[in-house]
C-alpha positions as CSV (number, residue, x, y, z in Angstrom):
1,X,-38.6,-18.1,-7.0
2,X,-34.9,-17.4,-6.4
3,X,-33.2,-19.5,-3.8
4,X,-30.3,-17.1,-3.5
5,X,-29.7,-15.7,-0.1
6,X,-30.1,-11.9,0.1
7,X,-26.7,-10.2,-0.7
8,X,-25.3,-7.7,1.8
9,X,-25.5,-4.0,1.1
10,X,-22.1,-2.8,-0.1
11,X,-20.5,0.6,0.1
12,X,-17.2,2.0,-1.2
13,X,-15.2,3.8,1.4
14,X,-13.6,6.9,-0.1
15,X,-11.7,9.9,1.4
16,X,-11.3,13.3,-0.1
17,X,-7.9,13.8,-1.7
18,X,-7.1,10.1,-1.6
19,X,-6.8,8.1,-4.8
20,X,-9.4,5.4,-5.1
21,X,-8.3,1.8,-5.0
22,X,-11.7,0.3,-6.0
23,X,-14.5,1.4,-8.3
24,X,-17.6,-0.2,-9.7
25,X,-15.7,-1.8,-12.6
26,X,-13.8,-3.9,-10.1
27,X,-17.1,-5.4,-8.9
28,X,-18.5,-6.3,-12.3
29,X,-21.7,-8.4,-12.1
30,X,-22.7,-7.4,-8.6
31,X,-26.5,-7.1,-9.1
32,X,-27.4,-4.6,-6.4
33,X,-26.6,-0.9,-6.1
34,X,-23.2,-0.3,-4.4
35,X,-23.3,2.9,-2.3
36,X,-20.5,5.4,-1.9
37,X,-19.5,7.1,1.4
38,X,-16.8,9.8,1.4
39,X,-15.0,10.9,4.5
40,X,-14.3,14.7,4.4
41,X,-11.7,14.9,7.1
42,X,-11.6,17.3,10.0
43,X,-14.7,16.9,12.2
44,X,-16.6,14.6,9.8
45,X,-16.8,11.5,12.0
46,X,-20.4,11.8,13.2
47,X,-21.8,12.8,9.8
48,X,-20.0,9.9,8.2
49,X,-21.4,7.4,10.7
50,X,-24.9,8.7,10.2
51,X,-24.6,8.4,6.4
52,X,-23.4,4.8,6.6
53,X,-26.4,4.0,8.9
54,X,-28.9,5.9,6.6
55,X,-27.7,4.0,3.6
56,X,-28.0,0.8,5.5
57,X,-24.5,-0.3,4.4
58,X,-23.4,-3.7,5.8
59,X,-20.0,-3.9,4.2
60,X,-17.6,-1.0,3.7
61,X,-14.8,-1.7,1.2
62,X,-11.6,0.4,0.9
63,X,-8.3,1.3,2.4
64,X,-7.8,3.8,5.2
65,X,-4.8,6.1,5.0
66,X,-2.4,6.6,7.9
67,X,-3.8,10.0,8.9
68,X,-7.3,8.6,9.3
69,X,-6.5,5.3,10.9
70,X,-7.1,6.3,14.6
71,X,-10.4,8.0,13.6
72,X,-11.6,5.0,11.8
73,X,-10.9,2.8,14.8
74,X,-13.4,5.0,16.6
75,X,-15.8,4.9,13.7
76,X,-15.7,1.1,13.5
77,X,-16.7,0.9,17.2
78,X,-19.8,3.0,16.4
79,X,-20.7,0.7,13.5
80,X,-20.4,-2.7,15.2
81,X,-22.6,-4.4,12.6
82,X,-20.7,-3.1,9.6
83,X,-17.9,-5.3,8.2
84,X,-14.9,-3.3,7.0
85,X,-12.9,-4.9,4.1
86,X,-10.0,-5.0,4.9
87,X,-10.7,-5.0,8.6
88,X,-9.4,-2.2,10.8
89,X,-7.0,-4.7,12.5
90,X,-5.8,-5.9,9.1
91,X,-5.0,-2.3,8.2
92,X,-2.9,-1.9,11.3
93,X,0.3,-2.1,9.2
94,X,-0.9,0.7,6.8
95,X,-0.4,3.3,9.4
96,X,3.4,3.4,9.9
97,X,6.7,1.5,9.6
98,X,6.7,1.0,13.3
99,X,3.3,-0.7,13.0
100,X,4.8,-3.1,10.4
101,X,7.5,-4.0,12.8
102,X,5.1,-4.5,15.7
103,X,2.9,-6.7,13.5
104,X,5.9,-8.8,12.4
105,X,7.1,-9.2,16.0
106,X,3.7,-10.2,17.4
107,X,3.2,-12.9,14.7
108,X,6.8,-14.0,14.5
109,X,7.1,-13.0,10.8
110,X,10.8,-12.7,9.9
111,X,11.9,-9.1,9.5
112,X,15.4,-7.4,9.7
113,X,16.4,-6.4,13.2
114,X,14.6,-3.1,13.9
115,X,14.8,-0.6,16.6
116,X,12.3,2.3,17.3
117,X,13.1,5.2,19.6
118,X,11.0,8.1,20.7
119,X,13.7,9.1,23.2
120,X,16.4,10.8,21.1
121,X,19.1,10.1,23.8
122,X,18.4,6.4,23.7
123,X,18.4,6.4,19.9
124,X,21.7,8.1,19.8
125,X,23.2,5.6,22.3
126,X,22.0,2.8,20.0
127,X,23.5,4.5,16.9
128,X,26.9,4.5,18.7
129,X,26.9,0.7,19.2
130,X,24.7,-0.8,16.4
131,X,25.7,-2.8,13.4
132,X,26.3,-0.8,10.2
133,X,25.1,-0.2,7.6
134,X,21.7,0.8,8.9
135,X,18.5,1.6,6.9
136,X,16.8,4.7,8.3
137,X,13.2,5.4,7.4
138,X,10.6,8.1,8.1
139,X,8.2,5.9,10.0
140,X,4.9,7.8,9.8
141,X,2.7,7.1,6.8
142,X,2.1,4.1,4.6
143,X,4.3,5.1,1.7
144,X,8.0,6.0,1.3
145,X,7.1,8.0,-1.8
146,X,9.2,5.9,-4.1
147,X,11.9,5.5,-1.5
148,X,12.7,9.2,-1.0
149,X,12.4,8.9,2.7
150,X,14.5,5.8,3.0
151,X,18.2,6.3,3.7
152,X,21.3,4.1,4.1
153,X,24.0,5.1,6.6
154,X,27.3,3.4,6.9
155,X,28.6,4.7,10.3
156,X,27.6,6.8,13.3
157,X,28.7,10.1,11.8
158,X,26.4,9.6,8.8
159,X,23.5,8.5,11.0
160,X,23.9,11.5,13.3
161,X,24.0,13.9,10.5
162,X,20.9,12.4,8.9
163,X,18.8,12.6,12.0
164,X,20.1,16.1,12.8
165,X,18.9,17.2,9.3
166,X,15.6,15.2,8.9
167,X,14.4,15.3,12.5
168,X,12.7,12.0,12.1
169,X,10.7,11.0,15.2
170,X,10.5,8.2,16.1
171,X,14.0,7.2,15.2
172,X,13.3,4.1,13.1
173,X,16.3,2.0,11.9
174,X,16.9,-1.5,10.6
175,X,20.0,-3.6,10.0
176,X,20.7,-3.5,6.3
177,X,20.7,-7.0,5.0
178,X,22.9,-7.7,2.1
179,X,20.3,-8.3,-0.6
180,X,20.6,-11.2,-3.0
181,X,20.8,-10.1,-6.6
182,X,20.7,-6.5,-5.4
183,X,17.0,-6.5,-5.3
184,X,13.8,-7.2,-3.3
185,X,10.6,-8.9,-4.3
186,X,7.1,-7.4,-4.3
187,X,4.4,-10.1,-3.7
188,X,0.6,-9.4,-4.0
189,X,-1.8,-11.8,-2.5
190,X,-5.6,-12.4,-2.6
191,X,-7.1,-14.8,-0.2
192,X,-3.5,-15.6,1.0
193,X,-2.6,-16.8,-2.5
194,X,0.3,-15.1,-4.3
195,X,-1.2,-13.7,-7.6
196,X,1.6,-11.5,-8.7
197,X,5.3,-11.3,-7.7
198,X,8.3,-9.6,-9.2
199,X,11.9,-8.7,-8.5
200,X,12.7,-5.0,-8.1
201,X,16.4,-4.4,-8.9
202,X,18.3,-1.3,-7.9
203,X,19.7,0.9,-10.7
204,X,23.3,1.1,-11.6
205,X,25.3,2.6,-8.7
206,X,22.1,2.6,-6.5
207,X,21.1,0.5,-3.5
208,X,17.4,1.4,-3.4
209,X,15.1,-0.8,-5.5
210,X,12.2,1.5,-6.3
211,X,11.6,1.7,-10.0
212,X,11.1,5.5,-9.8
213,X,14.7,5.9,-8.9
214,X,16.2,4.0,-11.8
215,X,15.6,0.4,-10.8
216,X,14.0,-2.3,-13.1
217,X,11.9,-5.3,-12.5
218,X,11.6,-9.0,-13.5
219,X,8.8,-11.5,-13.0
220,X,11.0,-14.5,-13.3
221,X,12.6,-16.9,-10.8
222,X,10.7,-15.7,-7.7
223,X,11.9,-18.1,-4.9
224,X,9.3,-20.3,-3.2
225,X,10.7,-19.2,0.3
226,X,9.6,-15.6,-0.5
227,X,6.1,-16.7,-1.3
228,X,5.9,-18.8,1.9
229,X,6.9,-15.7,4.0
230,X,4.3,-13.6,2.2
231,X,1.6,-16.2,2.8
232,X,2.6,-16.4,6.5
233,X,2.2,-12.6,6.8
234,X,-1.1,-12.5,4.9
235,X,-2.6,-15.2,7.1
236,X,-1.4,-13.5,10.3
237,X,-3.0,-10.2,9.1
238,X,-6.3,-12.1,8.2
239,X,-6.1,-10.1,4.9
240,X,-8.5,-10.4,2.0
241,X,-5.8,-8.8,0.0
242,X,-2.2,-8.0,1.0
243,X,1.2,-7.1,-0.4
244,X,4.7,-7.6,0.9
245,X,8.2,-6.3,0.0
246,X,10.6,-9.1,0.8
247,X,14.4,-9.2,0.8
248,X,16.6,-12.2,0.7
249,X,19.9,-12.2,2.6
250,X,22.5,-13.3,0.1
251,X,24.6,-14.9,2.8
252,X,22.0,-17.0,4.4
253,X,19.2,-17.1,1.7
254,X,16.7,-16.2,4.5
255,X,13.7,-14.1,3.4
256,X,12.7,-11.1,5.5
257,X,9.6,-8.8,5.3
258,X,10.7,-5.3,4.6
259,X,7.2,-3.8,4.1
260,X,3.7,-5.1,4.2
261,X,0.2,-3.6,4.0
262,X,-3.2,-3.6,2.3
263,X,-2.3,-0.2,0.7
264,X,-0.2,-0.8,-2.4
265,X,0.0,0.1,-6.1
266,X,-1.8,-2.7,-8.0
267,X,-2.4,-3.4,-11.6
268,X,-6.0,-2.9,-12.7
269,X,-6.5,-6.6,-13.3
270,X,-5.3,-7.3,-9.7
271,X,-8.0,-5.0,-8.4
272,X,-10.5,-6.9,-10.6
273,X,-9.4,-10.2,-9.1
274,X,-9.8,-8.7,-5.6
275,X,-13.3,-7.6,-6.5
276,X,-14.1,-11.1,-7.7
277,X,-12.7,-12.6,-4.6
278,X,-14.7,-10.2,-2.3
279,X,-17.9,-11.0,-4.2
280,X,-17.3,-14.7,-3.8
281,X,-16.6,-14.2,-0.1
282,X,-19.8,-12.2,0.5
283,X,-22.2,-14.2,-1.7
284,X,-21.7,-17.7,-0.1
285,X,-20.8,-19.2,-3.5
286,X,-23.2,-17.3,-5.7
287,X,-20.1,-15.8,-7.4
288,X,-17.1,-17.9,-8.4
289,X,-13.8,-17.7,-6.5
290,X,-11.2,-16.5,-9.0
291,X,-8.7,-19.1,-9.9
292,X,-5.3,-17.5,-10.5
293,X,-2.6,-20.1,-11.4
294,X,0.6,-19.8,-9.4
295,X,3.4,-18.1,-11.4
296,X,0.8,-16.8,-14.0
297,X,2.6,-13.4,-13.5
298,X,5.5,-14.7,-15.6
299,X,3.2,-15.0,-18.6
300,X,1.2,-11.8,-17.9
301,X,4.5,-9.9,-17.5
302,X,5.3,-10.6,-21.1
303,X,2.2,-8.9,-22.3
304,X,2.0,-5.3,-23.4
305,X,0.1,-3.0,-21.0
306,X,-2.4,-2.1,-23.7
307,X,-3.3,-5.8,-24.1
308,X,-3.7,-6.2,-20.3
309,X,-6.0,-3.2,-20.2
310,X,-8.2,-4.9,-22.8
311,X,-8.1,-8.2,-21.0
312,X,-8.3,-7.0,-17.5
313,X,-11.9,-8.2,-16.9
314,X,-11.1,-11.8,-17.8
315,X,-12.3,-14.1,-15.1
316,X,-9.8,-16.9,-14.4
317,X,-11.5,-20.2,-13.6
318,X,-10.2,-23.8,-13.1
319,X,-9.1,-25.3,-16.4
320,X,-9.6,-29.0,-17.3
321,X,-7.6,-30.0,-20.4
322,X,-9.1,-32.2,-23.1
323,X,-7.8,-35.7,-23.4
324,X,-5.4,-34.6,-26.2
325,X,-4.6,-31.3,-24.7
326,X,-2.0,-30.0,-22.2
327,X,-2.1,-27.5,-19.4
328,X,-1.5,-24.0,-20.7
329,X,-0.2,-23.0,-17.3
330,X,0.4,-25.5,-14.6
331,X,-0.6,-24.7,-11.0
332,X,1.2,-26.9,-8.5
333,X,-1.6,-26.2,-5.9
334,X,0.9,-25.3,-3.2
335,X,-1.0,-22.2,-2.1
336,X,-4.8,-22.4,-2.4
337,X,-6.9,-19.2,-2.3
338,X,-9.1,-19.3,0.8
339,X,-11.5,-17.2,2.8
340,X,-9.8,-14.8,5.2
341,X,-10.6,-15.2,8.8
342,X,-12.6,-12.5,10.6
343,X,-10.6,-10.1,12.7
344,X,-10.9,-9.1,16.3
345,X,-9.6,-5.9,18.0
346,X,-7.2,-8.1,19.9
347,X,-5.5,-9.0,16.7
348,X,-3.8,-5.6,16.4
349,X,-0.5,-5.4,18.3
350,X,-0.2,-3.1,21.3
351,X,1.6,0.2,20.8
352,X,5.3,0.0,21.4
353,X,5.2,3.1,23.6
354,X,2.5,5.4,24.9
355,X,3.2,9.0,23.8
356,X,1.9,11.5,26.4
357,X,4.0,14.4,25.4
358,X,2.7,15.9,22.1
359,X,5.9,17.8,21.6
360,X,7.6,14.5,20.8
361,X,5.5,14.1,17.7
362,X,6.9,15.2,14.4
363,X,5.3,18.3,13.0
364,X,3.7,16.5,10.1
365,X,1.8,14.3,12.6
366,X,0.6,17.3,14.6
367,X,-0.6,18.9,11.3
368,X,-2.4,15.7,10.4
369,X,-4.2,15.5,13.7
370,X,-5.5,19.1,13.2
371,X,-6.5,19.1,9.6
372,X,-6.8,15.4,8.8
373,X,-4.1,15.3,6.1
374,X,-0.3,15.7,6.0
375,X,1.2,18.9,4.6
376,X,3.0,18.8,1.3
377,X,6.7,19.6,1.1
378,X,5.8,22.3,-1.5
379,X,2.5,23.6,0.0
380,X,4.3,26.4,1.9
381,X,5.2,28.4,-1.2
382,X,4.0,28.3,-4.7
383,X,6.3,27.2,-7.4
384,X,6.2,26.4,-11.1
385,X,5.2,22.9,-12.1
386,X,8.0,22.6,-14.6
387,X,10.6,23.2,-11.9
388,X,9.1,20.7,-9.4
389,X,11.3,17.7,-8.8
390,X,10.0,14.2,-8.6
391,X,10.4,14.4,-4.8
392,X,8.2,17.5,-4.8
393,X,5.5,15.7,-6.8
394,X,5.6,12.6,-4.6
395,X,5.2,14.7,-1.5
396,X,1.9,16.1,-2.6
397,X,-0.9,14.6,-0.5
398,X,-2.6,11.6,-2.1
399,X,0.0,11.4,-4.9
400,X,0.5,8.0,-6.4
401,X,3.9,7.0,-7.6
402,X,2.8,6.1,-11.1
403,X,0.9,9.5,-11.4
404,X,3.9,11.4,-10.3
405,X,6.1,9.7,-12.8
406,X,3.6,10.3,-15.6
407,X,3.4,14.0,-14.7
408,X,7.2,14.3,-14.6
409,X,7.5,12.6,-18.0
410,X,5.0,14.9,-19.6
411,X,6.8,17.9,-18.2
412,X,10.2,16.7,-19.3
413,X,8.8,16.0,-22.8
414,X,7.3,19.5,-23.0
415,X,3.7,18.3,-23.2
416,X,2.9,20.2,-20.0
417,X,4.0,23.8,-19.4
418,X,1.7,24.9,-16.6
419,X,-0.3,23.3,-13.8
420,X,-3.5,24.1,-15.7
421,X,-2.4,21.9,-18.6
422,X,-3.0,18.9,-16.3
423,X,-6.8,19.5,-16.7
424,X,-6.5,18.0,-20.2
425,X,-5.6,14.6,-18.9
426,X,-8.0,12.1,-17.4
427,X,-5.6,10.2,-15.1
428,X,-6.0,12.8,-12.3
429,X,-9.2,13.4,-10.4
430,X,-10.8,16.9,-10.2
431,X,-10.4,16.6,-6.4
432,X,-6.7,16.1,-6.6
433,X,-6.2,18.9,-9.1
434,X,-8.1,21.3,-6.8
435,X,-5.9,20.3,-3.8
436,X,-2.6,20.4,-5.7
437,X,-3.3,23.7,-7.4
438,X,-2.6,25.5,-4.1
439,X,1.1,24.5,-4.6
440,X,1.7,25.8,-8.1
441,X,1.7,29.0,-10.0
442,X,-0.2,29.1,-13.3
443,X,2.3,31.1,-15.4
444,X,3.5,29.7,-18.7
445,X,7.1,28.8,-19.3
């Protein structure tokens, strides 16, 4: 007779038109059936709640996009006995840049001086007296689409022209810290332990560090101070998994959070490790906690991606060397992987300002509240896929940066001549193809 305690009923939380972060392969070895529940947007809340209850799901696993965050706060209240992984409170920072700032302020996590204005006159007054250069961002939404909605302004004239053109509301701006080594550092954590970190350097003549805009990356020489700040943020968020973009002021060597969230681009083996961690968390020790040696990313970064795809299901475990052997990779044990604390609604910071006048909201937010998804920059008129810019591709709803870059490469190399040609490739879901087809003509070049 088995002595194992009954495992909770798991369900994957999916949303139409949103790329899936987890799949069954990430939970290899889980003995019971894992259900799926898909949210279909618009007025789907009640049906979704009924399906979760009907399937008797006890744990819902998956990220919630910005446009559905408020709806899922309501859904979670109707499902008090269902654990969300990550919790709704942990995903607070996924919703917007202003939420990231509010999170950092509440938990005293270092971040560049940031100001947020819904009142345009107050924002303009600040622009006239603030320190320059300033980093201006489109606040709403979890992604900057490869940095295409992040801007650097050097004086009031440039800032005024930018806001007049972009109409960003709220006005979100940060002091631009002088970045050490002209780069920032992406840190990914599981159970508050850094499992991957790399520098992202800006390209020649560029200031932005996104690799999609010509930057490059390095896994070497990640400062300990950066990892400490990332761990601080992860623990404050009570996150099972977490990622931070961190910049170091070259004048003071102080590390600052630039972005943080549970929604981030992760290598397949990172998602496997998260799955292993969650299975350990939910099974009371029936499954092993993954042991990921600190700085292992330096070794993994040397491997070809084809090798990593083959090895992605390896399960790291504690290594004890033989008497005549040596550690392959040392782990100083500075950061131990640990169980994330359970969240409470009070963990989420209060809103910076109550918006009662809907006219203050940017059009994209109004659209999202009506149809449950942001509009694409190229949805308004059909165009040829071969003439679409990378910015156009990145603005398509649910588009992942890596997918956009892959499509652009295939187009530039002449492998794809029409939108229909994308059907030959298996890295795009049928749902996304159907959604994106509304933006493109089918004619051949």
